[in-house]
TORKOL-4160 file (C-alpha; in steps of 0.2 Angstrom, whole numbers, padded with zeros to 4 digits, m for minus):
342
<pt num="1" X="0382" Y="m0318" Z="m0056"/>
<pt num="2" X="0373" Y="m0332" Z="m0066"/>
<pt num="3" X="0358" Y="m0333" Z="m0054"/>
<pt num="4" X="0355" Y="m0314" Z="m0055"/>
<pt num="5" X="0356" Y="m0314" Z="m0074"/>
<pt num="6" X="0343" Y="m0328" Z="m0074"/>
<pt num="7" X="0331" Y="m0320" Z="m0062"/>
<pt num="8" X="0332" Y="m0303" Z="m0070"/>
<pt num="9" X="0320" Y="m0306" Z="m0085"/>
<pt num="10" X="0306" Y="m0312" Z="m0073"/>
<pt num="11" X="0308" Y="m0297" Z="m0063"/>
<pt num="12" X="0306" Y="m0285" Z="m0078"/>
<pt num="13" X="0291" Y="m0295" Z="m0084"/>
<pt num="14" X="0282" Y="m0292" Z="m0067"/>
<pt num="15" X="0286" Y="m0274" Z="m0067"/>
<pt num="16" X="0279" Y="m0272" Z="m0084"/>
<pt num="17" X="0263" Y="m0281" Z="m0078"/>
<pt num="18" X="0262" Y="m0269" Z="m0063"/>
<pt num="19" X="0264" Y="m0254" Z="m0075"/>
<pt num="20" X="0251" Y="m0259" Z="m0087"/>
<pt num="21" X="0239" Y="m0262" Z="m0072"/>
<pt num="22" X="0242" Y="m0245" Z="m0065"/>
<pt num="23" X="0240" Y="m0237" Z="m0082"/>
<pt num="24" X="0223" Y="m0246" Z="m0084"/>
<pt num="25" X="0217" Y="m0240" Z="m0068"/>
<pt num="26" X="0222" Y="m0222" Z="m0071"/>
<pt num="27" X="0213" Y="m0223" Z="m0088"/>
<pt num="28" X="0198" Y="m0229" Z="m0079"/>
<pt num="29" X="0199" Y="m0215" Z="m0066"/>
<pt num="30" X="0202" Y="m0202" Z="m0080"/>
<pt num="31" X="0186" Y="m0207" Z="m0090"/>
<pt num="32" X="0173" Y="m0212" Z="m0077"/>
<pt num="33" X="0159" Y="m0207" Z="m0090"/>
<pt num="34" X="0163" Y="m0222" Z="m0101"/>
<pt num="35" X="0157" Y="m0234" Z="m0088"/>
<pt num="36" X="0139" Y="m0233" Z="m0088"/>
<pt num="37" X="0136" Y="m0247" Z="m0076"/>
<pt num="38" X="0139" Y="m0236" Z="m0060"/>
<pt num="39" X="0126" Y="m0223" Z="m0065"/>
<pt num="40" X="0110" Y="m0224" Z="m0054"/>
<pt num="41" X="0093" Y="m0224" Z="m0065"/>
<pt num="42" X="0081" Y="m0210" Z="m0062"/>
<pt num="43" X="0065" Y="m0216" Z="m0053"/>
<pt num="44" X="0048" Y="m0213" Z="m0062"/>
<pt num="45" X="0041" Y="m0205" Z="m0045"/>
<pt num="46" X="0054" Y="m0192" Z="m0046"/>
<pt num="47" X="0050" Y="m0188" Z="m0064"/>
<pt num="48" X="0031" Y="m0186" Z="m0059"/>
<pt num="49" X="0036" Y="m0175" Z="m0045"/>
<pt num="50" X="0046" Y="m0163" Z="m0056"/>
<pt num="51" X="0032" Y="m0162" Z="m0069"/>
<pt num="52" X="0019" Y="m0158" Z="m0056"/>
<pt num="53" X="0030" Y="m0144" Z="m0048"/>
<pt num="54" X="0032" Y="m0137" Z="m0066"/>
<pt num="55" X="0013" Y="m0137" Z="m0069"/>
<pt num="56" X="0009" Y="m0129" Z="m0052"/>
<pt num="57" X="0022" Y="m0115" Z="m0055"/>
<pt num="58" X="0014" Y="m0112" Z="m0072"/>
<pt num="59" X="m0003" Y="m0111" Z="m0064"/>
<pt num="60" X="0003" Y="m0098" Z="m0052"/>
<pt num="61" X="0010" Y="m0087" Z="m0065"/>
<pt num="62" X="m0007" Y="m0089" Z="m0075"/>
<pt num="63" X="m0016" Y="m0083" Z="m0059"/>
<pt num="64" X="m0005" Y="m0068" Z="m0056"/>
<pt num="65" X="m0006" Y="m0062" Z="m0074"/>
<pt num="66" X="m0024" Y="m0056" Z="m0074"/>
<pt num="67" X="m0020" Y="m0047" Z="m0057"/>
<pt num="68" X="m0005" Y="m0038" Z="m0064"/>
<pt num="69" X="m0016" Y="m0033" Z="m0079"/>
<pt num="70" X="m0030" Y="m0027" Z="m0068"/>
<pt num="71" X="m0018" Y="m0016" Z="m0058"/>
<pt num="72" X="m0010" Y="m0009" Z="m0073"/>
<pt num="73" X="m0028" Y="m0004" Z="m0080"/>
<pt num="74" X="m0033" Y="0004" Z="m0064"/>
<pt num="75" X="m0016" Y="0013" Z="m0061"/>
<pt num="76" X="m0009" Y="0018" Z="m0079"/>
<pt num="77" X="0006" Y="0026" Z="m0071"/>
<pt num="78" X="0013" Y="0008" Z="m0068"/>
<pt num="79" X="0014" Y="0007" Z="m0088"/>
<pt num="80" X="0021" Y="0024" Z="m0090"/>
<pt num="81" X="0039" Y="0019" Z="m0095"/>
<pt num="82" X="0044" Y="0036" Z="m0100"/>
<pt num="83" X="0041" Y="0043" Z="m0083"/>
<pt num="84" X="0050" Y="0028" Z="m0075"/>
<pt num="85" X="0065" Y="0031" Z="m0085"/>
<pt num="86" X="0064" Y="0050" Z="m0080"/>
<pt num="87" X="0064" Y="0047" Z="m0061"/>
<pt num="88" X="0077" Y="0033" Z="m0062"/>
<pt num="89" X="0090" Y="0045" Z="m0070"/>
<pt num="90" X="0088" Y="0057" Z="m0055"/>
<pt num="91" X="0101" Y="0053" Z="m0041"/>
<pt num="92" X="0095" Y="0051" Z="m0024"/>
<pt num="93" X="0104" Y="0048" Z="m0007"/>
<pt num="94" X="0098" Y="0036" Z="0007"/>
<pt num="95" X="0095" Y="0052" Z="0018"/>
<pt num="96" X="0083" Y="0059" Z="0005"/>
<pt num="97" X="0075" Y="0043" Z="0002"/>
<pt num="98" X="0071" Y="0040" Z="0020"/>
<pt num="99" X="0065" Y="0058" Z="0023"/>
<pt num="100" X="0053" Y="0058" Z="0009"/>
<pt num="101" X="0047" Y="0040" Z="0013"/>
<pt num="102" X="0044" Y="0045" Z="0031"/>
<pt num="103" X="0034" Y="0060" Z="0026"/>
<pt num="104" X="0023" Y="0050" Z="0015"/>
<pt num="105" X="0020" Y="0036" Z="0028"/>
<pt num="106" X="0015" Y="0049" Z="0041"/>
<pt num="107" X="0002" Y="0057" Z="0029"/>
<pt num="108" X="m0005" Y="0039" Z="0026"/>
<pt num="109" X="m0006" Y="0034" Z="0044"/>
<pt num="110" X="m0022" Y="0026" Z="0049"/>
<pt num="111" X="m0029" Y="0024" Z="0031"/>
<pt num="112" X="m0036" Y="0007" Z="0027"/>
<pt num="113" X="m0026" Y="m0004" Z="0015"/>
<pt num="114" X="m0040" Y="m0004" Z="0002"/>
<pt num="115" X="m0039" Y="0015" Z="0000"/>
<pt num="116" X="m0019" Y="0016" Z="0001"/>
<pt num="117" X="m0016" Y="0012" Z="m0018"/>
<pt num="118" X="m0029" Y="0024" Z="m0024"/>
<pt num="119" X="m0022" Y="0038" Z="m0013"/>
<pt num="120" X="m0004" Y="0035" Z="m0018"/>
<pt num="121" X="m0009" Y="0035" Z="m0037"/>
<pt num="122" X="m0019" Y="0051" Z="m0035"/>
<pt num="123" X="m0004" Y="0059" Z="m0027"/>
<pt num="124" X="0007" Y="0054" Z="m0041"/>
<pt num="125" X="m0006" Y="0061" Z="m0054"/>
<pt num="126" X="m0007" Y="0078" Z="m0044"/>
<pt num="127" X="0012" Y="0080" Z="m0046"/>
<pt num="128" X="0013" Y="0074" Z="m0064"/>
<pt num="129" X="m0003" Y="0083" Z="m0071"/>
<pt num="130" X="0001" Y="0099" Z="m0080"/>
<pt num="131" X="0020" Y="0098" Z="m0077"/>
<pt num="132" X="0029" Y="0093" Z="m0092"/>
<pt num="133" X="0046" Y="0099" Z="m0084"/>
<pt num="134" X="0047" Y="0090" Z="m0067"/>
<pt num="135" X="0060" Y="0096" Z="m0055"/>
<pt num="136" X="0073" Y="0083" Z="m0047"/>
<pt num="137" X="0064" Y="0084" Z="m0030"/>
<pt num="138" X="0047" Y="0080" Z="m0038"/>
<pt num="139" X="0054" Y="0066" Z="m0048"/>
<pt num="140" X="0062" Y="0059" Z="m0032"/>
<pt num="141" X="0045" Y="0060" Z="m0023"/>
<pt num="142" X="0036" Y="0051" Z="m0038"/>
<pt num="143" X="0049" Y="0037" Z="m0038"/>
<pt num="144" X="0046" Y="0034" Z="m0019"/>
<pt num="145" X="0027" Y="0035" Z="m0022"/>
<pt num="146" X="0028" Y="0023" Z="m0037"/>
<pt num="147" X="0038" Y="0010" Z="m0026"/>
<pt num="148" X="0025" Y="0012" Z="m0012"/>
<pt num="149" X="0011" Y="0009" Z="m0024"/>
<pt num="150" X="0019" Y="m0007" Z="m0030"/>
<pt num="151" X="0022" Y="m0014" Z="m0012"/>
<pt num="152" X="0004" Y="m0008" Z="m0006"/>
<pt num="153" X="m0004" Y="m0018" Z="m0021"/>
<pt num="154" X="0006" Y="m0034" Z="m0016"/>
<pt num="155" X="0001" Y="m0032" Z="0003"/>
<pt num="156" X="m0017" Y="m0030" Z="m0003"/>
<pt num="157" X="m0017" Y="m0046" Z="m0012"/>
<pt num="158" X="m0009" Y="m0055" Z="0002"/>
<pt num="159" X="m0022" Y="m0049" Z="0015"/>
<pt num="160" X="m0036" Y="m0054" Z="0003"/>
<pt num="161" X="m0030" Y="m0072" Z="0002"/>
<pt num="162" X="m0028" Y="m0073" Z="0021"/>
<pt num="163" X="m0045" Y="m0066" Z="0024"/>
<pt num="164" X="m0053" Y="m0078" Z="0012"/>
<pt num="165" X="m0045" Y="m0093" Z="0021"/>
<pt num="166" X="m0051" Y="m0087" Z="0038"/>
<pt num="167" X="m0068" Y="m0084" Z="0031"/>
<pt num="168" X="m0069" Y="m0102" Z="0024"/>
<pt num="169" X="m0063" Y="m0109" Z="0041"/>
<pt num="170" X="m0076" Y="m0099" Z="0051"/>
<pt num="171" X="m0090" Y="m0104" Z="0039"/>
<pt num="172" X="m0085" Y="m0123" Z="0041"/>
<pt num="173" X="m0084" Y="m0121" Z="0060"/>
<pt num="174" X="m0101" Y="m0112" Z="0061"/>
<pt num="175" X="m0109" Y="m0126" Z="0050"/>
<pt num="176" X="m0103" Y="m0140" Z="0062"/>
<pt num="177" X="m0109" Y="m0131" Z="0077"/>
<pt num="178" X="m0126" Y="m0128" Z="0070"/>
<pt num="179" X="m0128" Y="m0146" Z="0064"/>
<pt num="180" X="m0123" Y="m0152" Z="0082"/>
<pt num="181" X="m0133" Y="m0140" Z="0094"/>
<pt num="182" X="m0151" Y="m0134" Z="0092"/>
<pt num="183" X="m0147" Y="m0118" Z="0103"/>
<pt num="184" X="m0136" Y="m0112" Z="0089"/>
<pt num="185" X="m0150" Y="m0113" Z="0077"/>
<pt num="186" X="m0161" Y="m0103" Z="0088"/>
<pt num="187" X="m0148" Y="m0089" Z="0090"/>
<pt num="188" X="m0145" Y="m0089" Z="0071"/>
<pt num="189" X="m0164" Y="m0086" Z="0068"/>
<pt num="190" X="m0164" Y="m0072" Z="0081"/>
<pt num="191" X="m0149" Y="m0064" Z="0072"/>
<pt num="192" X="m0158" Y="m0065" Z="0055"/>
<pt num="193" X="m0173" Y="m0056" Z="0062"/>
<pt num="194" X="m0162" Y="m0042" Z="0069"/>
<pt num="195" X="m0152" Y="m0040" Z="0053"/>
<pt num="196" X="m0169" Y="m0039" Z="0043"/>
<pt num="197" X="m0175" Y="m0025" Z="0055"/>
<pt num="198" X="m0158" Y="m0016" Z="0053"/>
<pt num="199" X="m0160" Y="m0017" Z="0034"/>
<pt num="200" X="m0177" Y="m0010" Z="0035"/>
<pt num="201" X="m0172" Y="0005" Z="0046"/>
<pt num="202" X="m0157" Y="0009" Z="0034"/>
<pt num="203" X="m0169" Y="0009" Z="0019"/>
<pt num="204" X="m0181" Y="0021" Z="0029"/>
<pt num="205" X="m0166" Y="0032" Z="0034"/>
<pt num="206" X="m0156" Y="0031" Z="0018"/>
<pt num="207" X="m0138" Y="0028" Z="0015"/>
<pt num="208" X="m0125" Y="0037" Z="0026"/>
<pt num="209" X="m0118" Y="0053" Z="0018"/>
<pt num="210" X="m0101" Y="0060" Z="0020"/>
<pt num="211" X="m0102" Y="0079" Z="0018"/>
<pt num="212" X="m0088" Y="0091" Z="0023"/>
<pt num="213" X="m0090" Y="0110" Z="0025"/>
<pt num="214" X="m0077" Y="0121" Z="0017"/>
<pt num="215" X="m0075" Y="0139" Z="0024"/>
<pt num="216" X="m0065" Y="0155" Z="0021"/>
<pt num="217" X="m0063" Y="0151" Z="0003"/>
<pt num="218" X="m0058" Y="0165" Z="m0010"/>
<pt num="219" X="m0072" Y="0173" Z="m0019"/>
<pt num="220" X="m0067" Y="0167" Z="m0036"/>
<pt num="221" X="m0067" Y="0149" Z="m0031"/>
<pt num="222" X="m0074" Y="0136" Z="m0043"/>
<pt num="223" X="m0076" Y="0117" Z="m0043"/>
<pt num="224" X="m0059" Y="0114" Z="m0053"/>
<pt num="225" X="m0049" Y="0123" Z="m0039"/>
<pt num="226" X="m0057" Y="0113" Z="m0025"/>
<pt num="227" X="m0054" Y="0097" Z="m0035"/>
<pt num="228" X="m0036" Y="0102" Z="m0037"/>
<pt num="229" X="m0034" Y="0105" Z="m0019"/>
<pt num="230" X="m0042" Y="0088" Z="m0014"/>
<pt num="231" X="m0032" Y="0079" Z="m0028"/>
<pt num="232" X="m0028" Y="0064" Z="m0017"/>
<pt num="233" X="m0046" Y="0059" Z="m0016"/>
<pt num="234" X="m0053" Y="0064" Z="m0033"/>
<pt num="235" X="m0060" Y="0047" Z="m0037"/>
<pt num="236" X="m0071" Y="0048" Z="m0021"/>
<pt num="237" X="m0078" Y="0065" Z="m0024"/>
<pt num="238" X="m0097" Y="0063" Z="m0027"/>
<pt num="239" X="m0102" Y="0082" Z="m0027"/>
<pt num="240" X="m0097" Y="0100" Z="m0024"/>
<pt num="241" X="m0109" Y="0113" Z="m0020"/>
<pt num="242" X="m0104" Y="0131" Z="m0020"/>
<pt num="243" X="m0118" Y="0143" Z="m0014"/>
<pt num="244" X="m0118" Y="0161" Z="m0020"/>
<pt num="245" X="m0109" Y="0172" Z="m0008"/>
<pt num="246" X="m0119" Y="0186" Z="0001"/>
<pt num="247" X="m0116" Y="0204" Z="m0004"/>
<pt num="248" X="m0103" Y="0212" Z="0007"/>
<pt num="249" X="m0094" Y="0195" Z="0011"/>
<pt num="250" X="m0075" Y="0194" Z="0009"/>
<pt num="251" X="m0075" Y="0175" Z="0007"/>
<pt num="252" X="m0085" Y="0160" Z="0000"/>
<pt num="253" X="m0091" Y="0143" Z="0007"/>
<pt num="254" X="m0094" Y="0126" Z="m0001"/>
<pt num="255" X="m0099" Y="0108" Z="0003"/>
<pt num="256" X="m0089" Y="0093" Z="m0003"/>
<pt num="257" X="m0098" Y="0076" Z="m0003"/>
<pt num="258" X="m0087" Y="0060" Z="m0002"/>
<pt num="259" X="m0090" Y="0042" Z="m0005"/>
<pt num="260" X="m0083" Y="0034" Z="0011"/>
<pt num="261" X="m0077" Y="0037" Z="0028"/>
<pt num="262" X="m0058" Y="0036" Z="0025"/>
<pt num="263" X="m0059" Y="0049" Z="0011"/>
<pt num="264" X="m0070" Y="0059" Z="0022"/>
<pt num="265" X="m0056" Y="0059" Z="0036"/>
<pt num="266" X="m0043" Y="0063" Z="0023"/>
<pt num="267" X="m0053" Y="0078" Z="0018"/>
<pt num="268" X="m0054" Y="0084" Z="0036"/>
<pt num="269" X="m0035" Y="0082" Z="0038"/>
<pt num="270" X="m0034" Y="0097" Z="0026"/>
<pt num="271" X="m0041" Y="0109" Z="0039"/>
<pt num="272" X="m0031" Y="0125" Z="0039"/>
<pt num="273" X="m0022" Y="0121" Z="0023"/>
<pt num="274" X="m0019" Y="0135" Z="0010"/>
<pt num="275" X="m0030" Y="0137" Z="m0005"/>
<pt num="276" X="m0022" Y="0152" Z="m0015"/>
<pt num="277" X="m0019" Y="0166" Z="m0002"/>
<pt num="278" X="m0033" Y="0159" Z="0010"/>
<pt num="279" X="m0031" Y="0148" Z="0025"/>
<pt num="280" X="m0047" Y="0137" Z="0023"/>
<pt num="281" X="m0057" Y="0128" Z="0036"/>
<pt num="282" X="m0062" Y="0110" Z="0033"/>
<pt num="283" X="m0075" Y="0105" Z="0046"/>
<pt num="284" X="m0088" Y="0092" Z="0050"/>
<pt num="285" X="m0106" Y="0095" Z="0045"/>
<pt num="286" X="m0121" Y="0087" Z="0054"/>
<pt num="287" X="m0134" Y="0079" Z="0042"/>
<pt num="288" X="m0151" Y="0088" Z="0039"/>
<pt num="289" X="m0162" Y="0075" Z="0046"/>
<pt num="290" X="m0151" Y="0071" Z="0061"/>
<pt num="291" X="m0157" Y="0073" Z="0078"/>
<pt num="292" X="m0142" Y="0083" Z="0084"/>
<pt num="293" X="m0140" Y="0099" Z="0095"/>
<pt num="294" X="m0128" Y="0113" Z="0090"/>
<pt num="295" X="m0118" Y="0109" Z="0106"/>
<pt num="296" X="m0116" Y="0091" Z="0101"/>
<pt num="297" X="m0111" Y="0095" Z="0083"/>
<pt num="298" X="m0098" Y="0108" Z="0090"/>
<pt num="299" X="m0091" Y="0095" Z="0101"/>
<pt num="300" X="m0089" Y="0083" Z="0087"/>
<pt num="301" X="m0080" Y="0096" Z="0076"/>
<pt num="302" X="m0068" Y="0100" Z="0091"/>
<pt num="303" X="m0065" Y="0082" Z="0093"/>
<pt num="304" X="m0060" Y="0080" Z="0075"/>
<pt num="305" X="m0049" Y="0095" Z="0075"/>
<pt num="306" X="m0040" Y="0088" Z="0090"/>
<pt num="307" X="m0038" Y="0071" Z="0081"/>
<pt num="308" X="m0031" Y="0080" Z="0066"/>
<pt num="309" X="m0018" Y="0090" Z="0077"/>
<pt num="310" X="m0012" Y="0074" Z="0086"/>
<pt num="311" X="m0010" Y="0065" Z="0069"/>
<pt num="312" X="m0023" Y="0052" Z="0072"/>
<pt num="313" X="m0035" Y="0057" Z="0058"/>
<pt num="314" X="m0032" Y="0049" Z="0041"/>
<pt num="315" X="m0019" Y="0058" Z="0031"/>
<pt num="316" X="m0015" Y="0071" Z="0045"/>
<pt num="317" X="0003" Y="0075" Z="0051"/>
<pt num="318" X="0005" Y="0078" Z="0070"/>
<pt num="319" X="0007" Y="0096" Z="0075"/>
<pt num="320" X="0024" Y="0093" Z="0083"/>
<pt num="321" X="0031" Y="0086" Z="0067"/>
<pt num="322" X="0026" Y="0101" Z="0056"/>
<pt num="323" X="0040" Y="0114" Z="0051"/>
<pt num="324" X="0029" Y="0129" Z="0056"/>
<pt num="325" X="0027" Y="0122" Z="0074"/>
<pt num="326" X="0045" Y="0119" Z="0076"/>
<pt num="327" X="0050" Y="0136" Z="0070"/>
<pt num="328" X="0037" Y="0144" Z="0082"/>
<pt num="329" X="0044" Y="0134" Z="0096"/>
<pt num="330" X="0062" Y="0140" Z="0091"/>
<pt num="331" X="0056" Y="0158" Z="0091"/>
<pt num="332" X="0048" Y="0156" Z="0108"/>
<pt num="333" X="0064" Y="0149" Z="0115"/>
<pt num="334" X="0074" Y="0163" Z="0108"/>
<pt num="335" X="0062" Y="0176" Z="0115"/>
<pt num="336" X="0063" Y="0168" Z="0132"/>
<pt num="337" X="0082" Y="0168" Z="0132"/>
<pt num="338" X="0083" Y="0186" Z="0126"/>
<pt num="339" X="0071" Y="0191" Z="0140"/>
<pt num="340" X="0081" Y="0181" Z="0153"/>
<pt num="341" X="0098" Y="0189" Z="0147"/>
<pt num="342" X="0090" Y="0207" Z="0148"/>
């Protein structure tokens, strides 16, 4: 009993020491922030890297700003917040979205990326102009056209950057080849001579003109009516000529001049479209000084009409996809069944 009583104070002291140690370690674990010796210092190279990244990001934003401003100046609809709020309020299902988008994409099939934003913008303007109270279906169409305009502008910028890079690479390759080989220099000299000849010929002939013939027009037709009918390409219309109709004629004719080939094709895709109560003809016209026979010009018009019907012409919809054609096929099928049953 005496031995146990003697040893007990020493045991209790040891226990106290252990407890104090555990408490200290626990406090260390609870507050690791107090011990600054364990923190690794930030390297100066890392700081420089972060700073350079920030500078690059700022420079990119500064480059993008003028492009956004240019787009908003060219297409003021992008700024029209009132219209944006209007079409965002209109509910739209995924089915409606898909159908409208597909119809617009079919109409823009084959158009160059340069003209797509302008055509889309003109389509929006043709819906919005003169309509203060737009219907839900019109607002849905405007919404999809607005989104397509934004995406087409982004794609255009990307394509321009890629083309510039490719051009630079090609120029560098050509320079290296010309420096190394004398044959390449001779070829370049020949090319320059040929180009000069072509330029002289073009100057003599004059610039290429894109004129479309408009037939079966109503007698009371004027320039404003034609501009409204071809509203998608208003910016590319150079001139409209309406000759006086001959006495006794029931319809009028006109000539529409456009600035470039895609807008010319887009105009031709309006062949057999309705202007008022008349189903108008939009056909190819041979230039005055061209050495072309009547048969060749007729052949070209037939070819263009065939392209329009197949949907290969810019802005044209394939005949099989048109509602009128589907209804006609349905009627024919019903008539066939009726004939067989009888």
